[in-house]
PAKOL-188473 format. One record per atom (N, C-alpha, C): residue in three letters; x negated, y, z. Coordinates in steps of 0.02 Angstrom, whole numbers, plus 50000, padded with zeros to 5 digits. Layout:
ALAXYZ...
This chain:
UNK510535073148984UNK510065069549026UNK509455067548985UNK508885067649019UNK508265065548987UNK507955059849026UNK507645055248992UNK507265049949024UNK506565050048995UNK506075050449039UNK505375050349017UNK505075043749039UNK504875039748990UNK504585033149003UNK503855033949022UNK503715032949086UNK503025033449112UNK502715026549120UNK503015021349091UNK502785014549104UNK502095013049076UNK501855016849027UNK501185015549001UNK500645017649052UNK500855020949105UNK500405022449160UNK500135015949190UNK500525010749189UNK500315004149214UNK499715001749173UNK499765002349107UNK499215000349064UNK498595004549077UNK498685011049087UNK498125015449102UNK497765013149166UNK498145011349216UNK497855008949279UNK497465002449267UNK497754997949229UNK497414991549215UNK496784992449175UNK496764997449132UNK496174998649090UNK495645002949125UNK495815005649183UNK495355009849221UNK494775005549247UNK494155007949238UNK493565004249261UNK493475004649337UNK493735009749368UNK493635010749440UNK494045005949481UNK493775004249540UNK494165000149587UNK494645004449627UNK494505010949631UNK494925015649668UNK495125021249620UNK495775022649619UNK496035028049578UNK496405032949623UNK496205039149622UNK496535044349661UNK496955048549612UNK497585049649630UNK498035053349586UNK498225060049618UNK497795065049612UNK497975071549639UNK498425075249589UNK499035076049606UNK499515079549564UNK499895084649606UNK500175089649574UNK500575094549613UNK501195091349643UNK501485094749691UNK502115092449721UNK502645091649667UNK503085086749677UNK503655085349633UNK503415083149564UNK502845079949559UNK502565077949495UNK502685070549481UNK502985066849528UNK503155059849517UNK502645054849543UNK502225056849590UNK501725052249617UNK502065046249650UNK502555047549693UNK502905042049728UNK503265037549679UNK503585040449630UNK503925036549579UNK503435031949542UNK502855034649525UNK502345030649490UNK502085025049535UNK501975026549599UNK501725021349644UNK502245015849655UNK502875017549661UNK503385012349669UNK503465008349605UNK503365011649547UNK503375007849484UNK502805002849483UNK502215004949504UNK501645000449507UNK501774994649555UNK502074996249613UNK502224991049662UNK502694985849631UNK503234988049600UNK503714983349571UNK503414979449513UNK502964982449477UNK502654978849421UNK502164973549446UNK501724975449492UNK501184970849512UNK501394965649564UNK501864967349607UNK501994963049665UNK502214956049647UNK501854951349675UNK501964944249664UNK502654942349691UNK503034938749650UNK503684936149672UNK503734928849651UNK504234925549675UNK504334918549657UNK504484917749583UNK504804922849555UNK504984922549484UNK504884929349452UNK504544929349395UNK504444935649358UNK505114938549337UNK505604934149328UNK506264936449306UNK506574941349357UNK506364940649420UNK506604945249472UNK506454952549455UNK505894953649421UNK505684960549407UNK505694962349333UNK505704957449289UNK505664958749217UNK506204963649194UNK506794963049222UNK507354967349200UNK507224974749215UNK506794976149265UNK506644983149282UNK506274986649225UNK505924982749184UNK505494985649131UNK505774984349061UNK506384981649058UNK506694980048994UNK506794986548953UNK506534986348892UNK506604991948847UNK506084997448856UNK505654996848906UNK505135001848917UNK504525000148876UNK504105005148865UNK503515004248822UNK503044998848848UNK502974998148913UNK502514993248942UNK502714986148922UNK503354985048911UNK503594978348894UNK503294975848828UNK503104980448785UNK502824978548719UNK502064977648720UNK501764978748777UNK501024978348783UNK500814971348804UNK500204969348783UNK499934962848802UNK499874962048877UNK499714967448911UNK499604967148984UNK500244965449022UNK500814966248989UNK501454965249024UNK501504958249053UNK501494953249012UNK501574946349038UNK500974944049078UNK500394946649061UNK499774944649095UNK499754946949168UNK500024952849182UNK499944955849248UNK500604956749287UNK501174955849255UNK501814956749289UNK501874951749347UNK501994954349406UNK502124950249466UNK501554945449482UNK500944947549473UNK500374943149481UNK499994944049547UNK500054949849579UNK499624951549635UNK500024952949699UNK499714951349756UNK500014953849818UNK499914961449820UNK500384964949848UNK500354972249850UNK500434974649922UNK500004979349940UNK500074983050002UNK500294989949982UNK500864992150010UNK501134998749995UNK501255002450060UNK500885007850069UNK500965011950129UNK501135019050109UNK501605022150144UNK501735029250135UNK501725032750202UNK501345038050205UNK501275041950266UNK501665048550263UNK502155048950219UNK502515055150207UNK502875057950268UNK503085053650314UNK503485056050371UNK503075057150434UNK502415056850429UNK502005057750488UNK501825065150494UNK502265068550530UNK502205075850538UNK502335077450611UNK501815076450652UNK501875077650724UNK501315082250747UNK501395084850808UNK500935090050832UNK500355087650875UNK500305081050888UNK499725078750927UNK499485071950902UNK498855070450917UNK498535064550890UNK498855058050914UNK499055057650977UNK499345051451004UNK499985049750968UNK500415054650956UNK501035053450918UNK500875051650846UNK500385055050818UNK500165053550750UNK499965046250744UNK499545043950790UNK499315037050789UNK499885032050800UNK500355033750843UNK500945029350854UNK501335028450789UNK501445033850753UNK501825033450691UNK501435029750637UNK500775030750635UNK500365027050588UNK500405019550603UNK500385017750667UNK500445010650686UNK501105007650662UNK501645011550666UNK502295009250645UNK502305008150569UNK502025012750531UNK501985012050458UNK501595005650441UNK501045004650475UNK500634998650462UNK501004992350482UNK501324992450540UNK501714986650563UNK502274984950514UNK502594990050486UNK503124988850437UNK502854985250376UNK502254987050355UNK501964983650296UNK501744976450314UNK501494975550375UNK501344968750397UNK501984964550398UNK502524967550418UNK503164963950420UNK503384961750350UNK503244965850300UNK503404963850231UNK503024957550211UNK502464956350244UNK502054950550228UNK502034945550286UNK502564945350325UNK502564941050384UNK502524933550369UNK502624931650306UNK502524924650286UNK501804922450300UNK501344927150305UNK500644925450319UNK500554922350389UNK501034923650433UNK501004920650500UNK501054912950496UNK501334910450442UNK501404903250432UNK500874900450383UNK500444904750358UNK499964902750308UNK499404898550338UNK499264892950306UNK498714888750328UNK498034891750309UNK498044896850267UNK497424900050246UNK497124904450302UNK497554906350350UNK497324910650405UNK497174906450467UNK496634908350501UNK496464904950563UNK496944907050618UNK496924903650674UNK497344905450731UNK497194912450755UNK496554914350756UNK496364921150777UNK496634926350729UNK496614924950665UNK496874929650616UNK497634930250622UNK497974924750634UNK498694925050645UNK498864928950708UNK498464928250759UNK498574931950822UNK498474939450809UNK497934941150775UNK497804948250759UNK498384951050717UNK498604947150667UNK499164949150625UNK499784950550669UNK499924945950714UNK500494946650759UNK500434952750804UNK499834954050829UNK499734959950872UNK499874966350834UNK499634966750772UNK499754972750732UNK500504973350717UNK500804967850697UNK501514967750681UNK501944969950740UNK501754967750800UNK502154969250860UNK501914975350899UNK501504979450866UNK501264985850894UNK500874984950959UNK500514979350964UNK500124977951024UNK499374978551012UNK499174980050951UNK498464980250934UNK498134986550961UNK497514985750979UNK497094991351002UNK496954996050943UNK496815002450957UNK496655007150903UNK496095004750857UNK495595001350885UNK495044998950843UNK495284993750793UNK495784989850811UNK496064984850765UNK496494988350713UNK496874993350734UNK497284997250687UNK496835000550635UNK496265003050657UNK495795006250612UNK495575001550556UNK495544995150570UNK495334990150521UNK495914986250491UNK496524988050507UNK497114984150487UNK497204983650412UNK497044988850375UNK497104988550302UNK496614983350274UNK496014983250300UNK495524978250280UNK495774971250298UNK496034970450359UNK496274963850380UNK496844961450334UNK497334965750322UNK497894963550281UNK497674961850210UNK497224965750183UNK496984964150115UNK496594957550115UNK496204956250166UNK495844949850171UNK496324944050178UNK496834944750220UNK497314939450231UNK497714937850168UNK497914943050133UNK498274942050070UNK497844938550019UNK497214940450016UNK496754937149969UNK496654929749987UNK496564928450051UNK496474921450072UNK497094917250054UNK497674919950063UNK498294916250051UNK498444915549976UNK498384920949938UNK498594921049868UNK498024919449819UNK497404919949842UNK496834919049798UNK496814924349742UNK497094930049756UNK497094935849711UNK496964942049755UNK496534946549730UNK496434952749767UNK497084956849765UNK497264959749822UNK497884963649823UNK497794970449790UNK498344973049766UNK498374979949743UNK498584984049804UNK498204989249819UNK498354993349878UNK498585000149852UNK499185002049871UNK499485008449851UNK499625012549913UNK499335018449916UNK499425022749975UNK499695029449952UNK500285031149977UNK500615037349959UNK500595042250018UNK500475048550001UNK500495053950051UNK499995052850108UNK499405050050091UNK498895048950143UNK498685055550175UNK498765061050138UNK498535067550162UNK499025070950210UNK499645068650213UNK500135071950257UNK499925072050330UNK499735066350360UNK499515066650430UNK498865070650439UNK498465071050387UNK497845074950392UNK498005082450392UNK498475084450349UNK498685091550349UNK498995093450417UNK499425089050442UNK499735090350507UNK499215090750563UNK498705086650559UNK498175086750609UNK497795093250606UNK497685095750546UNK497335102150539UNK497735107750571UNK498375107850556UNK498825112950584UNK498875112250660UNK498905105950684UNK498995104650755UNK498355104450797UNK497795105850764UNK497145106150800UNK496895099450825UNK497045094050789UNK496755087550806UNK496475084150743UNK496225088450700UNK495965086250635UNK495385081250641UNK494905082650684UNK494315078350689UNK494495071150707UNK494955070250755UNK495165063550774UNK495515059950716UNK495945063550682UNK496325060650628UNK495885059050568UNK495435063550550UNK495005062250493UNK494535056550508UNK494325055950571UNK493895050450591UNK494265043850584UNK494905043650605UNK495315037650597UNK495365035750523UNK495555040550481UNK495665039050410UNK495025037150373UNK494455039950393UNK493825037750364UNK493725030350374UNK493835028050435UNK493755020950450UNK494315016750418UNK494925019050423UNK495505015450396UNK495445014450321UNK495275019650285UNK495235019250212UNK494565016750187UNK494065016250232UNK493395014050213UNK493385006950194
């Protein structure tokens, strides 16, 4: 058995000057593994000890950035890997579910005093799959704003397989609608 320690990738991300990092790699190259490692490293928890053991003995543990950034940020993690449908309406329904699932991970925001009543209502609508498409289009922006208001830290946003629904849209002949959605969603 072999183990390849990719934990210094965390340091590379922290040292990156860009606010957005795109990781185009071939299939089976470990993109999802790297993103989940980033999620577990950055995601704010009640206790750093909850996550410290995951990195015990890895190279990142010996770096200065380890204690400074471990469990410090709210994290948004979305994966669109399973969105493989033949029409735009089904595509959008599945995207809404993925987004709602991530809102559910952060449902403590419904009790946050940092959010206004309108923001809590919008949060609830997205969570309960009742939001209009125009709200879903801006949902990533809303969640990042709400997390920032609550935690006073900019969130780390990790998006895996964003291209899967776009590829399916191209094959299914609804590419323009899907690419239009993702332009606004990721904008």
